[in-house]
N, C-alpha and C positions, 0 to 999 in steps of 0.2 A: 531867548530861545534855549530850549533844553536839549540835551543829547539823549537819544534812546539808549536805555540799558539793554543788555543782551536778553534779559528776562522779558522785558516789555516788547522787544522786537520779535521774539519768538511767539509771544502770545498774540501779537497783532497779525503775524503771518498765519497762525492757525485760524484766526477769525476770518481772514480773507479767503482762505481755502474753504471754509464752511459756507461762504456766501454763494457758492455755485448752485445752479439748478440741478434737479434730479435728472440722472441720465434717462434717455428715452427707453433704453433697454429695460430698466427697472419698471417703468410704467407698462410696457408691453408684457413683461413677464408676469406681473401681478394682475393682469387684465384690468388695468386702470383703477385698482383699489387704492394704490398709493400714487398720488399725483403731485404732491408738494413736498419740498424739503423742509423738515421740521426745524432745522437749524438756521433757516433764513432769518435775517434780522434787518429791520428798518433803521436807518441812521437816526430818524427823528423819534421813533417810539422807544427803542431799546438801546440803552447806552452800555458800553463795555465795562464800566466800573473802574477805570483807571483814574487815579487822582491827577490833578494838574501840577502837582509838585515835582513829579518825576517818575 
């Protein structure tokens, strides 16, 4: 088991925050032109790019 460095923990936290869906208010305000969050990431398709070494 490895310990998370402060850099890695900060980056993981940012990626978790980006995983949220688009607010309904944005969808209503743009008259449904914007419906999806372009920062959404699937755990199987897109990897974060961290190495396993630490």
